[in-house]
N, C-alpha and C positions, 0 to 999 in steps of 0.2 A: 376754430375761428373761421367764419365764412362771411363773405360780403355779397350784398345784393341791393341794387338800386340806391347806392350811396349810403346805406345804413349798415353799420358793422355790428355783428353779434360777437360779444366778448364773453367767453366762458369764465366765470369765477366759481369759487366754491359755494357761494351763497345763492346765486341766481344767474340768469341770463340778462345782461344789461344791454339795452338799446342805446347806442351812442351816435349822435349825429356826426357824420364825417369820420368816425372811427377813432380809436385810441390805442396806444401800445399796450400789449399784454404785460402784466406785472403781478408780482406777489408782495405780500407783507404790507399791504395798504391797511388803513384803519378799519375797514369792514371785512378784511380777510381773516379766515379762521387760523391762518398761520401766524398772525401777530401774537407775540408773546413767546414763540419758540426761539431757541438760540440761533437758528439759521436766519432769523430776521434781525438779529442784533448786529448793527453795522460797526460796532466797536470791536468786534472779534475779527481775527484774521479770516480771509476768504476760505482757506482750506478747512479751518475748524468749523465754520458755518456750513460748508458743503458736507462735511462728515456728519454733522448733526442731522441735516436733511436726509441724507442717505440712510441713516440709522432708523428713520421713521417710515421707510418704504417697505412694502412687502416684496417678496422675491419676484412676483409677477410684475409689480410696478417698476422694479429695478430693470428687469429685462426690457420693458417697454421704452426705456430711455436709451437703449444701445444703438438705435438707428438714427439717421439724419432727420427723420420726422419723429420727434420724441413726443410721446403722449403726455397729456396733462394729468395731474393728480388732484381731482376736485376737492377731496376731503382735507387736503393740506393747502389748498389755494395755489397750487403750482400750475401755471398755464402751460399749454403745449408749446413746443419750440421747434423751429426749423433751422437746422445748423447750416444748411448749404446755401450760401450766397457767394457771388463772384464780384471781384473788383479789380480785375487785371489792369485795365486802363480806363476805368470808369465802371459804375455799377452796370449790371448785366442782366439780360433776359435769362441767362443760364442759371440754374438753381431754383430753389423753391421759396427763398426768403424774401425777395424784393418784388414789389408790385408797382406798376406805373399807371394806375387807373384811378387816381384820386386827385388831390390838390396838386400833386406833382406828376406830370406826364412825360417829362424828359429830364435827362441828367447830362452832365458835362462828359463828352466823349473825347478822351485824350488819344494821342497817337498810340498805335500798337507798340509794345515794350521795346522791341529791337530798335525801332527808330529813336525812341527816347534815349535808349542806351548810347546811341551814337553821339549824343551831346557830351558825354563824359563829364557830367555835372551832377554831383550828388546832392547839391542844394536844390536843383530842379526836381530831382527824383523825390526828395523829401516833401516838397510842396505839392507834388501831384498826389502822393499818398495821403497827405493831410487833407487835400480837397476831396478826395474820394471818401475818406473817413467822415468828413463833415457832412457830405451829402447822404451817406448811409444813416448816420445818426439822425439827420433831419427827417428822412423817410420813416425811421422808426418812431420818432416822436409824433408823427402824423398818423400813425397806425397803418402805414403802407409797407412795413417791413415786419416780418415775423421772426427775425433773427438779426444779430449783429456780428456773426462769425463769418468773416470774409475769407474765402479760400484762395487767397493770393498773397504773395507773388509766386510765379513760376521761376525758380532759380536753377533749373537744370542747365547743364552745360550744353551748348549748341555744338555737339561733337561732329555731326555729319550734315553737310549742306542740304541733303535731300529731306531732312526731317520736317514733317508737316507742321509741327508745333514750335519749331525754332523761332518763329516770329514772336512767340509769347515770352521769350527769354531775353536776358541782357547780353547774350552772345556766347562766344567760345572761351572767354578768358576767365579763370577762377577769381582773380583779383577784382575785375569789373563786376562780376556777378555777386561777389561778396559785398562789395561796397553798395551796389544797387539794393541788395537785400536789406542791409542795415538802414539805409536812408528811407526806403519805401515803407518798411515795417514800422519804423519810428513815427513816420508821418501818419500812417494809417491808424496806429494804436493810440496816438495822442501822447501828451506829456504830463497828464494829471496823475500825480502819485496815487497808487492804489486803485485807480479807476481807468478802465479802458474806454477809449472813444469807440473803437471796434476791435475785434480780435483778428489778427493776421495769421494766416496759415501758409507756411513755406512748403512748396510742393515741387516735384514728386521725388521723395528720397528713396533710392538714389540711383545714379547711372541709368536713368530712364531717358531714352532719346530715339525711340523707334516706334512707329505706328503699325505699319505692315509692309514688309519687303520680301519679295520672292517667296511668298507663302508663309513667312514667319510673322506672327502677329504679336503685339505687345502683351496680350493676355497669356501667352505661353512661351515667351522668349526668355531663355536662360542667358543672361548677360554674364559672360566670363570676363571678370575684371580683376586685374592684378591689385595687390595691396598698395603698390606704388601709385597706380593711377587713381585709386580711391582716395589716397591721402593727399595728393597734390592737384587733383583735377576735379573729381566728382563731389567730394564731401565738403570742401571748404565753404561754399556758399551756404550750405545748411548749418554748418557750425557757426558761421557769422550770424545767421538768423537767430539762433538760440542764444549764443554766448554774448554777442555784442548788441543785437537789437532787442533781445528779450521777447522774441516772438512767442505767442501763447499757443501755437499749434504747429505741428509738422505732419504732413501727409505722406504716407508710404505709397510707393509706386506699385503698378501691376506686376512688374517684371520679377523674375527670379534673379538673385545675385549669387552667382557661383553655386547654383543648385537649390538655394533656399528662397522662397518667395519673400519679397521685402516685408509684406504685412504679416509674416509669420516668423520673422527673424528676431529673436530675443537679443541677439548681439547688436542689432541695429536699433530696435525700439527701446529696449531697456538699458542695455549696457552702454550704448553710445549716446542716444538722445538724452536720457535721464541721468545715467551714471557719470559719463565723462563730460557732457555738455551742460547738464543741470537744467533740462527743460522744465519750466514752470508753466504747465498748460496741459494740453491733451494731444493725443496721436489719433489721427483719423485715417481710415483707408481711402483710397480712390474709390470711385463709385462701382459697386458690385465686386470689388477686389476680394472680399472674403468669400463670396460664392465661387469665385473663380479659382480659389485655392483647391477646391474639389473638382469643379466642373471642367476646368481647362488645364490646371497644373497637376491634378491628381496627387496632391500633396497629403491629403487626409482621406480616409476611407468613407466616412459618413458625415452628414451635415453637422451632427453634434460634435464629432471630433474636430471638424473644421472650425467651428465657433470657438471651441475650447483652445485650440492651438494658437489662434490669433489673440484672444483675450489674455491668455497666459504669457504670450510673448511680449505683451505690453501695449497692445492695441486698446484704445478707449472707445472709439466710435467707428461704426461701419456706415459708410455712405451706401444706403440701401436698407433693406429690412431683413436680411438673412440672419443676423444675430437676434433680431426680435422674434423671428419665426421659430428658430431652433434653439434659442438660448435656454428656455425652461427645460427642455428635454436634456440639454447638455448638463444642466444642474442636477436634474433628477437621476441621470445615469452616472453621476459622479465624475464626469469628464473634466469638470472644473468646479471650484468651490465658490460659494457665495461671496467669500472675501475677495476673490479675483474680480468679481463684478463690482463690489464695493470700491475697490481701488480705482477702477475705470470711472465709475460714477462720481467719485470724489474729485477726480481731475476735471471731469466735465462740468459739474456744478460749481466748482471753484472759479472757472472762467466766467460762468454766468453771474456769479456773485460779483466778480470784478467789473462786469458790464453793467451792474446796477439793477439786474432783473429782480432782485429780492430786497430792494431798498425803497419800495413804495413807488409811486408814480414817477417814471423817469423824466417827465417834463418839469419836475421840481429839482432835478439834478443840478447842482451848482455849476458844474463844468459844462454840461452839454444840454441841459433841459431847455434852454432858450432857442435851440436850433429848430428851424421850420422851413416852410416853402421858400421864404425869402433868401435862404442860404444855399439854395440849389440853382445852378445855372446863373450864378452871379456874374457881374461883369469881370470881376477879378478871376474867376474860374475860366471864363471864356478867353480872357487875355492869356491866361496860363496855357490853355490848350494851343493857342496860336504860337506862343513863345516856344513851347515844347516841339512843335512841328518844325518851326523855323530853325531851331538850334540843332535838330537832328538831321536835317537834309544834308546829304553829302554830295559835293561837287567832285565827280570822278574824272572829268575831262573838260578842258576849256582851251581849245586850240585857238591861237591868234586872238585871244580876248573875245571869243564869240559871245560870251556873257560878261557883264549884264547887258540886256537889251535896252535900247533907248526908245521909250514909248512914243516920243515925238517923231522918231524917224521911221517907225513901223506904221505905214499907212494901212496895210492889210495883213492879217495873219490867218494862216490855215492851221486849225487845231485838228489833229488826226489821232485816232486811237480809241480802243474799246474802254480804256480807263479814264477817258477825258471827262465824261459827263455822267458817270455812274456813281451815285452816292455810296453804294455798297463797296466800291473800290477803296473807300477811305477807312473802312471799319476794322479789317482784320477779323479775328474771331473773338468770342466772349465779349460782345458789345451790347450796349443798351440803346434806348432811344435818345439821340443827340439833341441838345438844346437848339442847334441850328446846323446847317450844312452848307459849305461852299465847295463845289466841285472844281477841279482844275480849269475847266472851260469857263465857269463863272468867274474864277480868279483872273484869267487872262482878259476877259471882257471888261474888267475894271480898269485895265490899262490901255486897251486898244479898242477903238470905236468900231472898226470893221473887222469882224471875225467870222470866218466860215468854218463849220464843223462837219467832220465825217468820221464815223466810228472806224471805218476801214476794215474791221473784222466783225463777225457776228457775235463774238465774245472774246475774252482773253484766250480761250482755247484756240481761236482763230482757225477753225476748220474751213472757213470761207473768207477770202480777202478780196475786197474791191480795189485791186491793185491799180487798174487803169484809171478809175475814177479818182483815186487818191493822188496818183502821179499828175493828173491833169490839174487838180486843185493846187498841188504844190507848185506847179510851173507858173501859175497865175497869181501867186501871193508873194508879198514882200518877205515874209518870214514864216517858216513852218516849225511848229512845235508838236512833237509826237508824245502821246501818253500811252505807253505800252506796259507790259509786265505780266503779272500773275493775278490770280484770284483765289478764293476759297475753294474753287473747283479743282485747283491744282495742288494746294497745300493747306492742310487743316488737321485738326484732331481726327485720327483715324485714316489719314491719307498722306503718305509720303510720295515724293516725286521719284521718277525713274530717270529723269534727265535734268541737266542743269541748263540746257538751252531754252530759249524763249519758245513757248508752245506753238504748235501748228505752223502757220504761214507768216508769223510775225516777222521773222528775220528777212524773208524775201520782200515783204511789204515795206519794211523800214529801208532796205537797200534801194528799192525802186523809187520810193519817195525822195530819198536823199539824192539819187541821180537826177531826178527831174527838177529839184528845187533850185531856185535862183541863187540862194545863199546856203552855206552849211546849216543843216537842220539841228534843232535842239531835241535831244531824246531824254524824256523823263520816265524813269522806271518806278512803277508802283508794284513792289513785291515785298513779301516777308523775307524769304531766304535769298541767298546770292544766286546770280545767274551768270552764265558764261556769255559775255557780250564782246568777245575778242574781235568779232567782225566789226562792231561799231567803234571799238577802241582804236582800231587800225584804219578806219575809213575816213579819209580827209574830208569827205562831204558831210560827215557828222561832226559838227563843230564842238558840241558840248554834251555831256551826259550827267544827269542828276539821278541819284537814288533817293526816293522819297518814302520808302517803306509803305506802310498803311497809315496815313498821317492824321487820322481822326477828323473831327467835325470841322476844324479850321484848315484842313490840309490844302484845299484849293487856293485859299488866300495866301498861305505860307509859301507855297510853290511859286505863286505869281510874284510875291515880294522878293524872292530870291532871283527869279528870272529877270525882273526889271530893276534890280539894284537897290530896292528899298531895304534889303537885308543882305548882309555879307555872310555867305555860307561858312559854317565852322564845324560841321559834323565830321566825324571820323568813323570809318567802318569798324563795327564791333565784332565782325567775323571776316575770315579769309574768304575771298571769292576764288573758287577753284575752277580749273578748266574741266571741260566735259569728260576728259579721260579719267578723272577721279572716280567716276561712277562705276568703273570696273572693280573698285574696292568694295567688298561686301559690307553692307550696313551693319551686319551682325558682328563684324570684327571690332571689338571694343578697344583694341590697343591704341594708345595715344602716341607712343614712341615709334619712330621709324625702324625698320629692319631692312637695310640695304641688301642683305644676303638673299632675301626672298623677294625683293622688289616692292616691299610694303613702304609707302612713302611717309607714313606718320600723319598725324592730324593736328590742326590748328597751327597758328604761327609759331608756337613753341617748339613743334617737332616736325612739321611738314617740310619735306626736302624737295618738293617739286617747284615748278614755276607758277605762282598764282596769277590769275587775271588782275586782281587788285589785292594788295596786302592788308592785313589787319592794321587798323590805325591810320589808313590812308584817307586823305581828304584835302581838297584844294580850297583856296580862298581867293577873293578878288583883290586881296592885299598881299604884299610880300612880308612874311614874318620870319624873324630869326630868333633862335633860342640858344642859351648857353647856361650851363651849370656854373654857379658862382659860390664862393666860399663865404656867404653872408653869415653863416653860423657854422663854426667848425664842429665836425662830428666828434663824439666821444669815442675814441678808438679803443676797441677791445684790448685789454691787457691783462696782466696777471692779477691785478686787483679786481677787475670786473669779472674775471672768469676764475676766481679763486676756488680751488677745490674741484674744478671741472677738468677732467683728464681727457685730452684728445685721443681718439681711437682710430685704428686703421680704417680708411674709407673704402678699401676694396680696389682702388685703382692706383695704388702707390702713395696716395696722400693720406692725410689725417683729417678728422672732423670732430666737432663738438656735438654731443647729443642735446637737442633743445630741451628735452625733458629733464636732463641733469642741470642745465643752466637754471631752470626754474622760473617761476613767474616774476619774482623780484629781480633776478638777474636779467631777464629779458626786458623788463621795464627800464633798467639802468642802461641797457645797450642802445636804446632808442636815440635817434638824432634827426635833426631837420635837414632837408635838402632843399636848396633854393635855386630857382630857375629865373633868369632874366629874359623877358620877352620884349622884342623890339618890333613894333609895327612900322614898317618902312613906307606904308601907304600903297595906293592912294586913298583907301577908305578906312573909316573906323570899323572895328569889328571885334567880335569875341574870338578868343583863341584858346584851344584846349592843349595843354602840355601833358605828354605821356612820358613818364620816366620808367626806364627798363633797367634790369640788372643783367649783365652777361658774365659768363664764366670763361676764362681763357682756355679751359680744358673740357668744354662741353663735347659730349661724344654721342654717336649714334649706335644703334644695335639693340638687340633684345634686352640687354641689361643696362642700357643707358639711363643715367639718373638725371642729368642736368639738361634742361631745355636749352635751345640755342640762345634764347633770351626770355625774360619773364617780366611782364608789367608789374611794377611795385607801387606805383602811385600815379595820380593824375589830378589836375586842377584846371579850372577855366577862368578866364578873366576878359572883360571888355577893355580893349586898348584903343585909344584914339590914334589916328594916323600921325606918324612922326614921334610918338611917345613910347616910353618904356614902362614896364610893370614887372614887379617881382612876385613870384608865386612860391610859397613855401609849403612843403608837405612833409609829414613825419614818416621816417623810415624805421621800421621795426625789424631788426636783423633776424630775430627768431621767426618772424612770419615771412618777411620779404626776401631775405638773403639765404634762407634755408632751402634744402631740397629734400625730397623723399627718397630713401633707399628702397631697395627692392621689397623689403619686408614692411614698408610703410613708415618706418621710423624717420622722424625729421631730424636732420643734422645741418650744422653750418660748417662748411669746409674751411680748414686752415688755409691761409694764403690770400690771394687777391680776389676781390669782387669789384666789378666796374659798373658804376651807375652811368646811364647814357640817356640822352633826351632824343627820342625818335631816331631819325637817321643821321643826326648830327655827329660830327667827329669828336666834339668835346666830350670827355669822360672824366669821371671822378673815381679814383681808386680807393677802395675800402679794404684794409688789410686785417685779417684775423690771425695774429701771431702772438702766441703766449711768450 
């Protein structure tokens, strides 16, 4: 399929049709030679239809389907297909499937994922996924998309604060990442039984969180991960994707896991994804990961062996063309069987069947055929982008009520910083053309009539700083607002940071401006990952600090609304903000748990034993909120009846525990109970509030064999509460999931004895006892 001058050429089996404005490629239409075949019979299950289609292909035609740009089969009326499209926080330029050069030239650009995660609101995440899926389907119906397989979300754990792609993830906590995965995937894939709005792909399984550090690249990094850390940290988000969200794709990562490349691991791709979790969909490699099995990882001796080992391990699709180039030779040399390829293609075509690619014209699809240009960049989607940015912004510091600002009292404002008026600073990575853009400077200008702007640095790298000029501007203005932070030149795919400090001369510029300003300055940080801003946290001349991530198309307006009190901030940090000294820890050390004997501090709020700059879950509000656990619904306490036949076993630390596998699915279901938290907004402003509920164990320990985190998030919920009013939020606690821990061998167990539910830093706790 090729486009030129607004006329799209669509290849069908019969002829080349000239179509004004383009149309989506499809098969099984009334004029298609495929009509009458079983794979066109929509009454049959998708897998059976796919198997019928595969059975009609020659070996060469089969191999041509194994890459992300799959060839068409004209004699069967099968159009070409492009598997790679991205929708991390809006449809993206990245990939081959989406085009923005027709009736639709822009899409809704939501905040980068880490900022959205800070809202701790799974209803928000679902709506964002739903909006992205709607816009993708609309482009497809307009002939501007050659695929509906969206390789999102990224649910890797943000293990190390230097990781360049941490911005793409929901953060460091497995519960948060798991809930994000479920909400986003369900929104993206739609809710029509048997039909996918789009296909979601959860990436990159598993334990992938390094780009390049100290000469070690992601392409040849052997991640040495314990069974314990895989079970309770790295794998849960992917399991939730498949088991709970029914994601139709999982992508394997570049890295080796304990000596075996992820995309060549039958334990991971076949035994875990399909066998244990029941994946109904396909497994894709990351781009060129199959070629790298030989070229970088030296895992297989020849290209033919390389293709065979990946396909036989359970890989269905290669992003790239390596399998297409070498697949026939692998078959001819007996490295793999045609039945291995048939299995992969059946998985692939079954997903395309569920997307409606073999149901005739998709514009006649009852669920999604009506979507078009009017469904992209709608006012509802624009409002959602603003809401997401507002709800994610985190207020880190607010001394003496420096915020909110009173626009009537600010006669003149100085806006300083390289991120103040750069639209690119809003995007993060994997972005597309936004419907509209409001920079932070433009946002401030909506509230203050007299605004003077100075970038202050030549770029966020800040190799040059106009310190004197900035200080002079600050000294002659009523209020100074600084927009500093990072950019994709410091953190992105392929690029990790080496320092957690602000780049270049940013710190000295901020300090000089703060010293010269009439009033304490406001510091707004646009970054993906965390930064060590201890200097600003402790400087009384800096009155307030906001973290705004990469806030998307409405980011500038969202920030301004928070600054001037039209929105009460409610975001909470989804990652720990570590001090600069943390960078002495090798990025290649995958251990989560601390080892005090060697000085290893551990990672994430669950295990880190150092002093963070800001803690996971931290975030201030313009209102005073209090929270307490209340016995609105009494939990069903585990007892002999609920745990009948389950024998507790030694836990290895003098205690005993129940094995989750022995409790079984039915037993786990019966153990569930609700936890209710009462939230009181003491004022003075109405506002949204996110409640985070943790479990703690009285005998959490540290060391190489430590099993229990210091605490673990088990649930969260958010609610808008009017000033002076109370609200109750109820969340379900599943002891088999939330109160269990992983032993060293990865086995999940629930310890006998007491478990304590706790809301944030509150003293109020709720004891749950597991005693037979």
